[in-house]
C-alpha positions in Angstrom: -11.4 -6.1 -16.9 -14.4 -5.2 -14.7 -13.8 -4.9 -11.0 -14.3 -8.1 -9.1 -16.6 -7.5 -6.2 -16.2 -11.0 -4.8 -13.9 -10.9 -1.8 -10.3 -12.0 -2.3 -9.1 -15.4 -1.2 -7.8 -16.0 2.2 -4.1 -15.8 1.3 -4.6 -13.4 -1.7 -2.9 -10.0 -1.5 -5.0 -7.2 -2.9 -4.3 -3.5 -3.5 -7.0 -1.4 -4.8 -6.1 2.1 -5.9 -8.7 4.9 -5.9 -8.5 8.3 -7.4 -11.0 10.9 -8.8 -8.3 13.1 -10.4 -7.8 14.9 -7.2 -7.6 12.5 -4.3 -6.0 9.2 -3.4 -6.9 6.1 -1.3 -5.6 2.5 -1.2 -7.4 -0.4 0.2 -5.3 -3.5 0.8 -6.2 -7.1 1.8 -3.5 -8.4 4.0 -4.9 -12.0 4.2 -7.7 -13.7 6.1 -10.1 -10.8 5.6 -8.0 -8.3 7.4 -7.5 -4.9 5.7 -5.4 -1.9 5.7 -6.5 1.6 4.3 -3.9 4.0 3.2 -5.1 7.7 2.9 -8.6 8.7 2.0 -10.8 10.3 -0.6 -14.6 10.4 -0.9 -17.4 9.4 -3.2 -20.9 10.9 -3.2 -22.3 12.3 0.0 -18.6 12.6 1.3 -18.5 8.8 2.2 -15.0 7.5 2.3 -14.4 5.5 -0.8 -12.7 2.8 1.3 -16.0 2.2 3.2 -18.0 2.3 0.1 -15.8 -0.4 -1.7 -15.4 -2.7 1.4 -19.3 -2.6 1.7 -19.7 -3.6 -1.9 -17.6 -6.7 -1.2 -19.2 -7.6 1.9 -16.4 -6.6 4.3 -17.6 -4.9 7.6 -15.7 -2.0 9.2 -14.2 -4.2 12.0 -12.1 -6.0 9.5 -10.0 -2.9 8.9 -7.0 -3.4 11.1 -4.8 -0.8 10.0 -5.2 2.9 8.8 -2.3 4.9 7.7 -2.5 8.7 6.9 0.8 9.0 5.0 0.8 12.8 5.0 -1.7 15.7 5.4 -1.9 17.1 1.9 -5.6 17.8 1.2 -5.9 15.1 -1.6 -4.9 12.4 0.7 -7.1 13.2 3.7 -10.7 13.7 2.6 -13.1 11.7 4.8 -10.1 10.4 7.0 -11.8 11.3 10.3 -15.1 9.5 9.3 -13.0 6.4 8.2 -11.3 6.4 11.7 -14.5 6.9 13.6 -16.1 4.0 11.7 -13.2 1.4 11.9 -12.8 1.2 15.7 -10.7 -1.8 15.5 -8.1 -0.2 13.5 -4.6 1.0 14.7 -4.1 4.4 13.4 -0.6 5.6 12.0 0.5 9.0 11.0 3.8 10.4 9.9 6.3 11.2 12.7 7.4 14.1 10.7 4.7 16.8 10.9 5.0 20.3 9.3 5.0 23.3 11.4 1.2 24.1 10.9 0.5 20.2 11.3 2.4 20.3 14.7 0.5 23.3 15.8 -2.8 21.8 15.1 -2.0 18.5 16.7 -0.7 20.2 19.8 -3.8 22.3 20.2 -6.2 19.4 19.4 -4.7 17.7 22.7 -4.7 20.9 24.6 -8.3 22.0 23.9 -11.5 20.3 24.1 -12.8 22.2 21.1 -9.9 23.5 19.2 -10.2 26.5 16.8 -8.2 25.9 13.8 -7.8 27.4 10.5 -10.8 26.0 8.5 -9.1 27.6 5.4 -6.5 24.9 5.6 -8.2 21.6 5.2 -5.0 19.8 6.3 -4.7 21.4 9.8 -8.6 21.1 10.4 -8.5 17.4 9.4 -5.7 16.6 11.8 -7.6 18.2 14.6 -10.8 16.2 13.6 -8.7 13.1 13.6 -7.3 13.6 17.0 -10.9 14.1 18.4 -12.0 11.1 16.4 -9.5 8.5 17.9 -10.4 9.7 21.5 -9.0 7.1 23.7 -7.5 5.1 20.9 -3.6 5.3 20.4 -2.2 7.2 17.4 1.3 6.0 16.5 3.8 8.3 14.9 5.5 6.5 12.2 9.2 6.8 11.1 11.4 4.5 8.8 11.7 0.7 9.5 8.5 0.3 11.7 6.4 -2.8 11.4 2.7 -1.7 11.2 1.4 -5.2 10.7 2.5 -8.7 11.2 0.4 -11.8 11.0 0.7 -15.2 9.3 3.9 -14.3 7.3 2.4 -10.9 6.0 4.5 -7.8 7.1 3.8 -4.1 6.5 6.9 -2.1 6.9 7.1 1.8 6.8 10.2 3.0 4.7 9.8 6.7 5.5 9.9 9.4 6.7 13.6 9.4 7.4 15.1 10.1 10.8 16.4 13.3 9.5 12.9 14.3 8.5 11.5 13.7 11.9 14.3 15.4 13.5 13.9 18.7 11.3 10.2 18.7 11.8 10.7 18.6 15.6 13.4 21.2 15.4 11.3 23.7 13.4 8.3 23.4 15.7 10.7 23.9 18.8 12.4 27.0 17.3 8.9 28.6 16.8 8.4 28.5 20.6 11.8 29.1 21.7 12.4 31.8 18.9 15.9 30.6 18.8 18.5 30.8 16.0 20.5 27.8 15.2 22.7 26.7 12.3 20.1 24.2 11.3 17.3 26.8 10.9 17.7 27.3 7.1 17.9 23.4 6.5 14.8 22.8 8.6 12.7 25.4 6.9 13.1 23.6 3.6 11.4 20.5 4.9 8.6 19.7 2.4 5.4 17.8 3.3 6.1 15.2 0.6 9.4 14.4 2.3 7.5 13.6 5.5 5.2 11.1 3.7 5.0 7.5 4.7 6.1 5.0 2.0 5.1 1.4 2.6 6.4 -2.1 1.8 4.0 -4.9 1.8 5.1 -8.6 1.6 3.5 -12.0 2.4 6.7 -14.0 1.5 5.9 -14.6 -2.2 4.3 -11.3 -3.3 5.5 -7.8 -2.7 3.9 -4.4 -3.2 5.7 -1.0 -2.8 3.4 1.9 -2.0 5.3 5.2 -2.8 2.7 7.7 -1.4 3.9 11.3 -2.4 7.6 10.6 -1.2 10.1 12.7 -3.3 13.7 12.8 -4.1 15.8 15.4 -2.2 19.2 17.0 -2.8 19.9 15.8 0.8 20.5 12.2 0.7 19.2 11.8 4.4 15.7 12.7 3.3 13.1 11.2 0.8 13.9 8.3 -1.4 17.6 8.9 -0.9 17.4 7.9 2.8 15.2 4.8 1.8 17.9 3.5 -0.5 20.7 4.2 1.9 18.8 2.5 4.8 20.3 -1.0 5.3 17.5 -2.1 7.6 14.7 -1.7 5.0 13.1 -5.0 3.7 15.0 -6.6 0.8 12.2 -8.3 -1.4 11.6 -6.4 -4.5 8.2 -5.3 -5.6 6.1 -6.7 -8.5 3.5 -3.9 -8.1 4.5 -0.2 -7.6 2.1 2.5 -6.6 4.1 5.3 -8.2 4.8 8.2 -6.0 3.4 11.8 -6.4 1.2 11.1 -9.4 4.1 10.2 -11.5 5.9 13.6 -11.3 9.8 13.8 -12.0 10.4 14.7 -8.4 9.1 11.5 -7.1 11.3 9.3 -9.4 14.5 7.6 -8.2 16.4 5.5 -10.6 18.0 3.5 -7.6 14.2 2.7 -6.5 13.6 1.2 -9.9 16.9 -0.7 -9.9 17.1 -1.8 -6.3 13.4 -2.1 -5.0 11.6 -3.2 -8.0 11.6 -6.4 -10.0 12.5 -6.1 -13.6 9.3 -4.7 -15.4 6.9 -4.3 -12.5 3.2 -3.4 -12.8 3.0 0.2 -12.0 -0.2 2.1 -10.9 -0.8 5.7 -10.2 -3.4 8.3 -9.3 -3.6 11.3 -11.7 -3.7 14.9 -10.3 -5.5 17.2 -12.6 -4.7 20.5 -10.9 -1.1 20.1 -12.0 -1.8 17.9 -15.1 0.1 15.0 -13.7 1.4 12.7 -15.1 2.8 14.7 -18.1 3.8 12.9 -21.2 7.4 12.7 -20.3 6.4 11.2 -17.0 4.3 8.6 -18.6 7.1 7.6 -21.0 9.6 7.3 -18.2 7.5 5.2 -16.1 6.4 2.9 -19.3 10.2 2.3 -19.9 10.8 0.5 -16.7 7.1 -1.1 -16.3 5.5 -4.1 -17.7 2.4 -2.1 -17.7 1.0 1.2 -16.5 -2.4 2.0 -15.3 -4.1 5.3 -14.2 -7.1 5.7 -12.0 -8.2 8.4 -14.4 -7.2 9.5 -17.8 -4.2 12.1 -17.4 -5.5 15.5 -17.9 -3.6 17.5 -20.7 -2.5 21.0 -19.6 -4.8 23.6 -20.8 -3.4 26.2 -23.1 -2.6 29.5 -21.4 -5.3 32.1 -21.5 -4.7 35.7 -22.4 -3.9 38.1 -19.6 -7.2 39.9 -20.4 -9.2 36.7 -20.0 -7.4 35.9 -16.8 -8.2 39.3 -15.3 -11.8 39.0 -16.3 -12.1 35.6 -14.6 -10.6 37.0 -11.4 -13.4 39.7 -11.3 -16.1 37.0 -11.1 -14.5 34.1 -9.5 -12.9 34.4 -5.9 -11.1 31.0 -6.4 -11.0 28.2 -9.1 -10.5 24.5 -8.6 -10.7 21.3 -10.6 -14.1 19.6 -10.2 -14.3 15.8 -10.8 -17.1 13.6 -10.5 -15.5 10.3 -11.5 -13.8 7.9 -9.1 -11.2 5.5 -10.9 -10.4 2.2 -9.5 -7.5 -0.1 -10.1 -7.7 -3.5 -8.5 -4.6 -5.7 -8.4 -4.8 -9.2 -6.8 -1.7 -11.2 -6.3 -1.4 -14.9 -5.4 1.7 -17.1 -5.9 3.7 -14.7 -7.8 0.7 -14.1 -10.3 -0.9 -10.7 -10.8 -4.4 -9.8 -12.0 -5.3 -6.3 -12.7 -8.9 -5.0 -13.2 -10.3 -1.6 -13.8 -13.5 0.2 -13.5 -14.7 2.3 -16.6 -12.9 5.4 -15.4 -9.4 3.8 -15.0 -7.3 3.2 -18.0 -4.1 1.5 -19.2 -1.4 3.6 -20.8 -1.2 3.0 -24.5 
């Protein structure tokens, strides 16, 4: 079960999922020693885990051809600017549906040489750093049904964000400057960052992977997974490996995705999120019911019992802020060839009982 640190075969598809309990990164071999990195988290000394892993298997940064930042939640972007600066040959893709704060940061980063952004908000600070990192390189905004990579029969498609998500994000940004009131304003204000996330479909003609990012289900069928299901232009091959969206939470689950986009009993993999104790027991059971097997990057955290009000008040007196501190990096490595899948885990990752 130990991780294989020999490079994959030329035509072998690999998806390595990393997560320390708060953070997520995917490293994918697309064939012929060409790689894609989706999102970023870091190991010791703030080194992006993707660079750490690729170095261990003898892959140089110039072999990374695609970098995707699915959305700008803090647990998906740690070290992203370092990753982009290091992988100079990679095309960089970000969501075409930016939230209001992200749009402001992006605009200022282009307008000013040394932009001042709110350092208390890591996502807005990180997007400004990314814009500076790419310099003369092109950053492409991604919507549904774009081909991010195509070579030797391997195709990486984006499934989201939907055209509605992109339109709403632009509308909200425009309204801030125009101070206009429209009938769509209430709807636009409801746009959640997870509905802006990029879900990906990878297929080499034989093996297919669905990477769910943090994409959620929305009451509006033109957003989230509902829009993906309704989209007749999306790839039709069903996935044998499913990176479960949003840490396995209920709001990322779609029965239609399970029925129409996954093979019967796929291999499911996910990153845990300690701060919200995801996935919960009911989430795990739901995913196990439709999966052949389920793997976690780290052991799911059981929600701590509620403290008394007096204890909470005393903690507030001595601590300005609290956060989950994790020191372990879980790694699930899936290699696929000719319809066969092999899963390996490092000591911090685990299989669902």
